[in-house]
Rosetta silent file (secondary structure, phi, psi, omega in degrees, C-alpha in Angstrom):
SEQUENCE: MESGEHHLQRAIAIISQSDPLTKLLEEVKLGRMKPTDAGLRAVTGSWLGTYQKVIESGGLTGQALRRIDPQPRLAVLIECGVLTSEQQAVTALRASFEKAVAAATE
SCORE:     score description
SCORE:     0.000 S_00000001
   1 L     0.000  -11.524  178.461    0.000    0.000    0.000 S_00000001
   2 H   -54.935  -42.958 -179.095    3.071    2.209    0.228 S_00000001
   3 H   -67.122  -32.210  176.265    2.874    2.963   -3.500 S_00000001
   4 H   -64.021  -43.577  178.039   -0.796    3.947   -3.107 S_00000001
   5 H   -66.384  -39.443  177.604    0.114    6.471   -0.406 S_00000001
   6 H   -62.012  -42.887  179.226    3.009    7.706   -2.544 S_00000001
   7 H   -62.718  -40.916  178.134    0.642    8.147   -5.491 S_00000001
   8 H   -64.000  -46.191 -179.763   -1.780   10.101   -3.288 S_00000001
   9 H   -62.635  -37.678  176.816    0.959   12.387   -1.965 S_00000001
  10 H   -65.009  -42.468  178.665    2.157   13.032   -5.511 S_00000001
  11 H   -61.457  -44.290  178.967   -1.409   13.870   -6.586 S_00000001
  12 H   -62.201  -43.023  179.855   -1.794   16.305   -3.686 S_00000001
  13 H   -62.686  -42.386 -179.866    1.523   17.980   -4.535 S_00000001
  14 H   -64.706  -45.969 -179.777    0.562   18.403   -8.194 S_00000001
  15 H   -63.925  -40.166 -176.761   -2.851   19.847   -7.350 S_00000001
  16 H   -66.365  -28.648 -176.987   -1.378   22.178   -4.717 S_00000001
  17 H   -58.436  -36.032 -177.434    1.124   23.741   -7.115 S_00000001
  18 L  -114.595   19.004 -176.113   -1.544   25.687   -8.987 S_00000001
  19 L   -67.894  115.517 -179.406   -4.172   25.948   -6.228 S_00000001
  20 H   -69.845  -19.521  179.614   -5.765   29.428   -6.408 S_00000001
  21 H   -65.214  -41.160 -176.306   -7.001   29.173   -2.822 S_00000001
  22 H   -78.721  -23.457 -173.860   -3.522   29.306   -1.371 S_00000001
  23 H  -104.524  -43.113 -166.999   -2.213   31.996   -3.689 S_00000001
  24 L  -122.882  -17.698 -175.579   -4.913   34.370   -4.834 S_00000001
  25 H   -62.811  -35.735  177.890   -8.205   33.938   -3.012 S_00000001
  26 H   -61.413  -36.027  177.381   -7.086   36.137   -0.127 S_00000001
  27 H   -62.600  -37.985  177.224   -6.453   38.929   -2.643 S_00000001
  28 H   -67.372  -45.499 -179.032  -10.073   38.636   -3.787 S_00000001
  29 H   -62.497  -33.734  179.557  -11.344   38.638   -0.208 S_00000001
  30 L   -83.830   -5.341  179.252   -9.312   41.755    0.568 S_00000001
  31 L    82.562    7.151  179.395  -10.598   43.513   -2.546 S_00000001
  32 L   -79.118  -19.011 -179.139   -7.162   43.789   -4.151 S_00000001
  33 L  -139.784  141.203  178.119   -8.240   41.538   -7.006 S_00000001
  34 L   -88.838  150.206  178.068  -11.614   41.069   -8.627 S_00000001
  35 L   -58.603  -22.714 -178.631  -13.087   37.586   -9.113 S_00000001
  36 L   -93.901    4.342 -179.270  -13.147   38.319  -12.849 S_00000001
  37 L   -55.719  133.345 -176.533   -9.448   39.272  -13.045 S_00000001
  38 H   -59.352  -39.886  179.314   -7.843   37.682  -16.107 S_00000001
  39 H   -64.555  -42.900  178.109   -4.837   36.434  -14.146 S_00000001
  40 H   -65.063  -40.573  177.823   -7.007   34.793  -11.534 S_00000001
  41 H   -62.047  -40.447 -179.788   -9.149   33.215  -14.254 S_00000001
  42 H   -65.238  -45.494  179.538   -6.024   31.831  -15.938 S_00000001
  43 H   -63.656  -43.554 -179.184   -4.673   30.338  -12.702 S_00000001
  44 H   -65.273  -42.117  177.737   -8.070   28.908  -11.805 S_00000001
  45 H   -62.163  -41.825  177.861   -8.551   27.423  -15.273 S_00000001
  46 H   -63.565  -43.204  179.813   -5.124   25.816  -15.128 S_00000001
  47 H   -62.258  -43.809  178.452   -5.851   24.424  -11.678 S_00000001
  48 H   -59.910  -43.567  178.809   -9.168   22.922  -12.809 S_00000001
  49 H   -64.680  -42.262  178.553   -7.420   21.235  -15.742 S_00000001
  50 H   -63.731  -45.180  179.752   -4.618   19.938  -13.547 S_00000001
  51 H   -58.911  -45.094 -178.981   -7.068   18.615  -10.972 S_00000001
  52 H   -64.087  -41.808  178.850   -9.030   16.807  -13.662 S_00000001
  53 H   -61.892  -41.962  179.317   -5.872   15.262  -15.153 S_00000001
  54 H   -62.111  -45.419 -179.553   -4.776   13.997  -11.735 S_00000001
  55 H   -63.703  -42.166 -177.110   -8.174   12.436  -11.090 S_00000001
  56 H   -78.624  -11.381 -177.632   -8.309   10.861  -14.538 S_00000001
  57 L   -68.053  -19.286  179.123   -4.731    9.553  -14.365 S_00000001
  58 L    80.940  179.018  177.714   -5.910    6.553  -12.381 S_00000001
  59 L    86.391   -3.793  179.294   -4.072    4.672   -9.696 S_00000001
  60 L  -102.065  137.385  177.145   -5.963    6.257   -6.806 S_00000001
  61 L   -75.659  169.466  176.104   -8.197    4.203   -4.548 S_00000001
  62 H   -59.256  -40.982  178.594  -11.675    5.329   -3.601 S_00000001
  63 H   -63.328  -43.805  178.962  -10.354    6.370   -0.207 S_00000001
  64 H   -63.878  -42.378  178.480   -7.541    8.394   -1.785 S_00000001
  65 H   -61.213  -40.755  178.884   -9.969   10.056   -4.172 S_00000001
  66 H   -64.157  -29.175  177.434  -12.211   11.066   -1.291 S_00000001
  67 H   -70.799  -25.121  179.101   -9.194   12.711    0.341 S_00000001
  68 L  -110.779   24.879  178.635   -8.693   14.905   -2.724 S_00000001
  69 L   -51.004  122.318 -178.368  -12.388   15.584   -3.348 S_00000001
  70 L   -75.190  -14.896 -172.691  -12.506   18.886   -5.291 S_00000001
  71 H   -55.669  -46.189  179.838  -15.977   19.843   -4.028 S_00000001
  72 H   -59.805  -39.978  179.995  -14.923   21.801   -0.892 S_00000001
  73 H   -70.991  -40.406  177.048  -12.472   23.927   -2.889 S_00000001
  74 H   -60.462  -41.697 -179.547  -14.951   24.427   -5.708 S_00000001
  75 H   -59.514  -42.329  179.106  -17.550   25.560   -3.166 S_00000001
  76 H   -65.254  -44.623 -179.533  -15.210   28.239   -1.790 S_00000001
  77 H   -66.477  -34.942  177.035  -14.322   29.495   -5.274 S_00000001
  78 H   -69.980  -43.385  179.922  -17.988   29.573   -6.271 S_00000001
  79 H   -59.746  -36.266 -179.229  -18.942   31.380   -3.057 S_00000001
  80 L   -84.395   -3.723  178.104  -16.335   34.080   -3.747 S_00000001
  81 L    85.714    7.435  179.639  -17.522   34.529   -7.322 S_00000001
  82 L   -75.382  -36.478  178.269  -14.367   33.204   -8.951 S_00000001
  83 L  -125.960  164.229  169.279  -16.247   30.263  -10.488 S_00000001
  84 L  -121.296  152.723 -178.218  -19.857   29.396  -11.221 S_00000001
  85 L   -67.818  -17.472 -178.966  -21.336   25.961  -10.763 S_00000001
  86 L   -89.568   -9.196 -178.702  -22.450   25.992  -14.407 S_00000001
  87 L   -59.027  139.576 -177.286  -18.983   26.540  -15.887 S_00000001
  88 H   -56.799  -42.737 -178.271  -17.970   23.734  -18.235 S_00000001
  89 H   -65.661  -34.974  178.928  -14.655   23.163  -16.454 S_00000001
  90 H   -69.153  -47.866 -179.981  -16.410   22.890  -13.080 S_00000001
  91 H   -65.623  -35.102  178.586  -19.022   20.434  -14.316 S_00000001
  92 H   -66.829  -41.812  178.787  -16.329   18.431  -16.134 S_00000001
  93 H   -64.024  -45.390  178.875  -14.192   18.184  -12.981 S_00000001
  94 H   -60.378  -43.885 -179.538  -17.165   17.086  -10.894 S_00000001
  95 H   -64.197  -42.566  178.537  -18.146   14.476  -13.491 S_00000001
  96 H   -62.017  -41.857  179.669  -14.575   13.144  -13.710 S_00000001
  97 H   -63.323  -48.873 -179.792  -14.385   12.878   -9.949 S_00000001
  98 H   -60.561  -40.581  178.787  -17.702   11.038   -9.658 S_00000001
  99 H   -65.032  -43.421 -179.639  -16.705    8.662  -12.463 S_00000001
 100 H   -64.604  -41.997  179.279  -13.310    7.967  -10.871 S_00000001
 101 H   -63.603  -42.819 -179.887  -14.858    7.289   -7.454 S_00000001
 102 H   -63.018  -33.275 -176.910  -17.420    4.938   -8.996 S_00000001
 103 H   -91.125  -12.686 -173.300  -14.679    3.009  -10.812 S_00000001
 104 L   -75.673  154.374  172.132  -12.103    3.000   -7.985 S_00000001
 105 L   -93.357  159.496  176.608  -11.208    0.133   -5.740 S_00000001
 106 L   -86.968    0.000    0.000  -11.004    0.567   -1.994 S_00000001
């Protein structure tokens, strides 16, 4: 199971590298950046794509996938106006996650 934990830690590291919550969301909350800022949109779009690739790459158990569930982060970004729940990238990430969880082994 060591390789499973290693795979999970690698997935978390990859997702964290472009995570807009850790880098830019505070700027939005402080009013220094607007939710519609082009730079923030670019970072967020990249993060969504990276997250989806990690989920679709396979090799993660159902338990590991639940640990990297994108929903809490998506909820924060939607609440702050950075994303909308109807955006194609958001719905695609959610669908990929649900599909991966359904297909994963424990």
